[in-house]
Residue frames relative to the residue before (quaternion, step in Angstrom):
aa qw qx qy qz dx dy dz
M 1.0000 0.0000 0.0000 0.0000 0.00 0.00 0.00
N 0.1921 -0.7655 0.6110 0.0623 3.52 -1.17 0.95
K 0.1674 -0.8324 0.5199 0.0934 3.62 -0.21 1.10
E 0.5842 0.5849 -0.3623 0.4305 3.59 1.25 -0.45
I 0.6859 0.4142 -0.3046 0.5150 3.75 0.93 -0.51
K 0.1527 -0.8153 0.5577 -0.0298 3.45 -0.91 1.26
L 0.6343 -0.4870 0.4272 0.4219 3.62 -1.15 0.24
L 0.8159 0.1459 -0.1367 0.5425 3.66 -0.77 0.97
G 0.4234 0.6833 -0.4663 0.3693 3.64 1.21 0.30
V 0.3754 -0.6923 0.5634 0.2497 3.52 -1.20 0.58
V 0.0303 -0.7937 0.6053 -0.0522 3.59 -0.82 1.18
A 0.2348 -0.7152 0.6400 0.1542 3.48 -1.49 0.04
L 0.5156 -0.6456 0.4849 0.2866 3.53 -1.23 0.70
T 0.3443 -0.7183 0.5695 0.2028 3.66 -1.05 0.73
E 0.8009 0.0580 -0.0608 0.5929 3.62 1.18 -0.11
E 0.6245 -0.5467 0.3897 0.3991 3.57 -1.27 0.53
M 0.0522 0.7762 -0.6283 0.0082 3.55 -1.33 0.37
E 0.4153 -0.6817 0.5489 0.2482 3.56 -1.27 0.42
A 0.0318 0.7755 -0.6273 0.0644 3.57 -1.01 0.84
T 0.4554 -0.6847 0.5045 0.2632 3.61 -1.17 0.36
S 0.4823 -0.6705 0.5062 0.2481 3.58 -1.00 0.97
L 0.4651 -0.6522 0.5472 0.2426 3.65 -0.92 0.88
D 0.7375 0.4780 -0.2357 0.4147 3.55 0.93 -0.93
S 0.8144 0.2681 -0.0730 0.5094 3.52 0.91 -1.16
G 0.3599 -0.7409 0.4665 0.3224 3.52 1.30 -0.54
K 0.5107 0.6441 -0.4149 0.3901 3.51 1.23 0.24
Q 0.5437 -0.5820 0.4798 0.3681 3.56 -1.29 0.50
V 0.1624 -0.7828 0.6003 0.0217 3.49 -1.06 0.93
R 0.2622 -0.7358 0.5848 0.2187 3.74 -0.75 0.63
L 0.2350 -0.7508 0.6120 0.0805 3.46 -0.76 1.09
K 0.2915 -0.8040 0.4829 0.1883 3.63 -0.57 0.91
K 0.6153 -0.4781 0.4607 0.4249 3.55 -1.29 0.26
G 0.7895 0.2194 -0.2294 0.5252 3.58 -0.84 1.13
Q 0.4031 0.6774 -0.5119 0.3415 3.60 1.13 0.14
V 0.2993 -0.7957 0.5123 0.1219 3.58 -0.88 1.11
G 0.0231 0.8137 -0.5778 0.0596 3.55 -0.94 0.89
V 0.3767 -0.6887 0.5473 0.2901 3.65 -1.22 0.03
V 0.4718 -0.6705 0.5143 0.2515 3.49 -1.04 0.89
V 0.0569 -0.8225 0.5657 0.0173 3.69 -0.60 1.03
D 0.7768 -0.0163 -0.0838 0.6239 3.72 1.26 0.06
E 0.3544 -0.7029 0.5983 0.1493 3.33 -1.59 0.43
Y 0.1087 -0.7966 0.5921 0.0549 3.69 -0.93 0.67
A 0.8840 0.0583 -0.0550 0.4606 3.54 -1.21 0.67
D 0.7174 -0.4888 0.2585 0.4239 3.52 0.87 1.20
G 0.7335 -0.4414 0.2155 0.4697 3.65 1.16 0.51
Q 0.4212 0.7201 -0.4381 0.3350 3.42 1.34 0.36
A 0.7567 0.0318 -0.0190 0.6527 3.54 1.45 -0.49
F 0.2050 -0.7622 0.6064 0.0964 3.41 -1.38 0.44
E 0.3343 -0.6449 0.6347 0.2637 3.53 -1.30 0.37
V 0.0139 -0.8125 0.5827 -0.0109 3.56 -0.71 1.15
E 0.2737 -0.7282 0.6056 0.1675 3.53 -1.11 0.78
F 0.1010 -0.7617 0.6398 0.0135 3.46 -0.91 1.10
V 0.1028 -0.8047 0.5845 -0.0132 3.64 -0.88 1.00
D 0.2106 -0.7140 0.6617 0.0893 3.62 -1.10 1.15
H 0.2618 -0.8221 0.4878 0.1327 3.51 -0.19 1.29
K 0.5609 0.6054 -0.3374 0.4528 3.55 1.29 -0.64
Q 0.7903 0.2948 -0.0930 0.5290 3.67 0.82 -1.12
G 0.4196 -0.7214 0.4770 0.2756 3.54 1.12 -0.23
E 0.4412 0.7122 -0.4440 0.3179 3.51 1.18 0.61
H 0.1212 -0.7847 0.6017 0.0871 3.63 -0.95 0.81
V 0.0761 -0.7835 0.6165 0.0144 3.54 -0.95 0.91
L 0.0911 -0.7767 0.6188 0.0745 3.54 -1.04 0.78
A 0.0954 0.8382 -0.5318 0.0740 3.59 -0.52 0.96
S 0.4166 -0.6941 0.5447 0.2191 3.51 -1.16 0.70
V 0.0586 -0.8559 0.5112 -0.0516 3.55 -0.39 1.29
A 0.4369 -0.6592 0.5233 0.3174 3.71 -0.78 0.79
S 0.5883 -0.6029 0.3985 0.3628 3.67 -0.99 0.81
E 0.6342 0.5371 -0.3484 0.4336 3.72 1.06 -0.76
K 0.6845 0.4876 -0.2820 0.4628 3.71 1.19 -0.29
L 0.6841 0.4374 -0.2551 0.5250 3.47 1.34 0.20
F 0.0094 -0.7793 0.6184 0.1007 3.63 -1.21 0.34
R 0.5053 -0.6709 0.4658 0.2787 3.52 -0.98 0.76
L 0.3046 -0.7417 0.5712 0.1755 3.51 -0.96 0.93
H 0.2031 -0.7801 0.5799 0.1180 3.55 -1.13 0.68
Y 0.1964 -0.8065 0.5518 0.0800 3.65 -0.85 1.00
S 0.7609 0.3110 -0.1869 0.5379 3.57 1.12 -0.24
L 0.5175 -0.6504 0.4615 0.3102 3.55 -1.06 0.65
S 0.5997 0.5732 -0.3457 0.4386 3.57 1.26 -0.50
E 0.6117 0.5633 -0.3631 0.4203 3.58 1.27 -0.25
Q 0.5578 0.6082 -0.3985 0.4001 3.52 1.28 -0.30
S 0.5259 -0.6340 0.4535 0.3403 3.51 -1.23 0.56
E 0.6451 -0.5092 0.3908 0.4146 3.58 -1.28 0.33
T 0.7163 0.4663 -0.3097 0.4167 3.67 0.83 -0.57
T 0.5178 0.6202 -0.4558 0.3735 3.67 1.19 -0.09
P 0.4795 -0.6911 0.4699 0.2679 3.53 -0.94 1.12
């Protein structure tokens, strides 16, 4: 279970994976570090539905991703814990 990742949170992949485009129906290779937004949670945080968008090509991909293959991105210093150096 991953309590750090939340609904509508911004995440990135820790490894490459295949997914299907919502627009073309074709298989798309998502790269390690690909950034997406969490749109649903499964099994109490064990997996998440993540939307990935290619703004240049207008491609939308929705993928179910295990929590261990995601990490949460931080955009503000105030989001860091007190123990972070």
